[in-house]
C-alpha positions as CSV (number, residue, x, y, z in Angstrom):
1,M,16.4,-17.8,-9.7
2,V,13.9,-16.0,-12.1
3,M,11.1,-18.0,-10.6
4,S,12.0,-17.0,-7.0
5,L,12.1,-13.3,-8.0
6,L,8.7,-13.6,-9.6
7,L,7.2,-15.2,-6.5
8,S,8.9,-12.8,-4.1
9,G,7.5,-9.9,-6.0
10,N,4.1,-10.7,-4.7
11,A,5.2,-11.1,-1.1
12,Y,3.8,-7.6,-0.2
13,A,1.1,-7.3,-2.8
14,K,-2.1,-5.9,-1.3
15,T,-5.1,-8.1,-1.1
16,K,-8.2,-6.1,-2.1
17,L,-11.6,-6.8,-0.5
18,I,-15.1,-5.4,-1.0
19,C,-17.1,-5.6,2.2
20,Q,-20.6,-4.9,3.4
21,S,-22.4,-5.4,6.7
22,I,-26.1,-6.0,6.9
23,L,-26.7,-2.2,7.1
24,E,-24.5,-1.5,4.1
25,Q,-26.2,-4.2,2.1
26,I,-29.5,-2.4,2.6
27,T,-28.1,1.1,1.8
28,G,-25.8,-0.1,-1.0
29,N,-22.6,1.3,0.7
30,V,-19.4,-0.6,0.6
31,Y,-16.1,-0.7,2.4
32,N,-12.9,-1.3,0.3
33,I,-10.3,-2.9,2.4
34,N,-6.7,-3.5,1.2
35,F,-4.1,-5.3,3.3
36,D,-0.7,-6.9,3.2
37,E,1.7,-8.0,5.9
38,K,2.4,-4.4,7.0
39,T,-0.8,-2.3,6.7
40,I,-4.6,-2.5,6.4
41,D,-6.2,0.4,4.4
42,V,-10.0,1.0,5.0
43,F,-11.9,3.2,2.6
44,Q,-15.5,3.9,3.6
45,G,-17.2,4.9,0.3
46,S,-20.3,6.6,1.9
47,G,-18.3,8.9,4.2
48,G,-15.1,9.2,2.3
49,N,-13.2,8.1,5.3
50,K,-9.8,6.6,4.4
51,L,-7.8,5.1,7.3
52,T,-4.6,3.1,7.5
53,F,-3.9,0.7,10.3
54,K,-0.5,-1.0,11.0
55,V,-0.6,-4.8,11.2
56,K,0.0,-6.5,14.5
57,Q,-0.8,-10.1,13.5
58,H,-0.7,-11.7,10.0
59,D,-1.2,-15.4,9.6
60,E,-3.3,-17.9,7.7
61,S,-6.4,-17.3,9.9
62,W,-6.3,-13.6,10.9
63,V,-5.0,-10.2,10.0
64,I,-5.3,-7.9,13.0
65,S,-4.2,-4.3,13.3
66,H,-2.8,-2.5,16.3
67,L,-5.2,-0.3,18.2
68,R,-5.1,3.4,17.2
69,S,-6.8,6.7,17.6
70,L,-8.7,8.0,14.6
71,L,-8.4,11.7,15.5
72,K,-6.3,14.0,13.4
73,G,-3.0,14.9,15.1
74,D,-3.4,12.2,17.8
75,T,-0.9,9.7,16.2
76,S,1.9,9.5,13.7
77,Y,-0.6,8.2,11.2
78,D,-1.4,10.3,8.1
79,T,-5.0,9.2,8.0
80,H,-7.9,10.1,10.3
81,V,-11.7,10.1,10.3
82,T,-13.1,13.1,8.4
83,D,-16.8,12.3,8.8
84,W,-17.7,10.9,12.2
85,N,-21.4,10.8,11.5
86,E,-20.7,8.3,8.6
87,W,-18.0,6.4,10.4
88,D,-19.7,5.7,13.7
89,H,-20.9,8.4,16.1
90,P,-19.1,11.4,17.4
91,D,-19.0,9.7,20.9
92,G,-16.4,7.3,19.4
93,K,-13.8,10.0,18.8
94,N,-11.8,9.3,22.0
95,H,-11.8,5.6,21.7
96,L,-9.1,3.3,20.2
97,W,-9.9,1.4,17.0
98,Q,-8.8,-1.9,15.4
99,V,-9.5,-3.9,12.2
100,Q,-9.8,-7.7,12.4
101,I,-9.9,-9.8,9.2
102,D,-11.1,-13.4,9.6
103,R,-9.5,-15.0,6.5
104,M,-11.3,-18.3,7.1
105,L,-14.8,-17.0,7.3
106,G,-14.3,-14.0,4.9
107,L,-15.4,-11.4,7.5
108,V,-14.0,-8.1,8.5
109,F,-14.7,-6.6,11.9
110,I,-14.1,-3.0,12.9
111,V,-13.9,-2.8,16.6
112,R,-13.4,0.0,19.1
113,S,-12.5,0.1,22.8
114,K,-15.6,0.1,25.1
115,K,-14.1,2.9,27.1
116,P,-12.2,6.0,25.8
117,W,-8.4,6.1,25.6
118,K,-6.7,6.8,28.9
119,E,-3.1,7.6,29.4
120,G,-1.2,4.7,30.9
121,K,-3.9,2.1,30.2
122,E,-2.6,-0.7,28.0
123,E,-5.5,-3.2,27.7
124,Y,-9.0,-2.5,26.5
125,K,-12.1,-4.5,26.1
126,L,-13.3,-4.2,22.5
127,E,-16.8,-4.0,20.9
128,D,-17.7,-4.8,17.3
129,I,-19.3,-1.8,15.6
130,T,-20.1,-3.8,12.4
131,L,-22.7,-5.9,14.3
132,G,-21.3,-9.3,13.5
133,G,-18.8,-8.4,10.8
134,M,-18.9,-7.4,7.2
135,E,-19.0,-10.1,4.6
136,C,-16.2,-9.7,2.1
137,K,-15.3,-10.9,-1.4
138,K,-12.0,-10.6,-3.0
139,S,-11.8,-7.9,-5.7
140,G,-10.5,-9.2,-9.0
141,L,-9.4,-12.9,-8.8
142,S,-11.4,-15.2,-6.6
143,G,-9.9,-17.3,-3.9
144,K,-8.8,-17.2,-0.3
145,F,-7.7,-13.9,1.2
């Protein structure tokens, strides 16, 4: 019984990643990404943007968030983009955003809808703003994430 309690205590422990795209590798900026089965937290060091995404899919291969707006007051989320120039470009304000974590390749993709949000529209084509994903390493202990 004690062993099962010890193992279940880690069921919702956050996995912590340090990620960089090619551009961030040049500039030295990093993204800190923490996730579990319920949420993905993204902290962009250079812009100070901290965002939380609710998890839509969580399995051995992928962790994928729900689409969401990043504008303050647009959703029930407590987090929003505070510096659009560092996050993407102000033109991205009316788009929907998603985080995709490829657990097999060790990559994180931040994607947005190709077209702005429109009331009643349910499906969107997505584009990768990280230009091929960000390479990640697990913070602390090494191993699969």
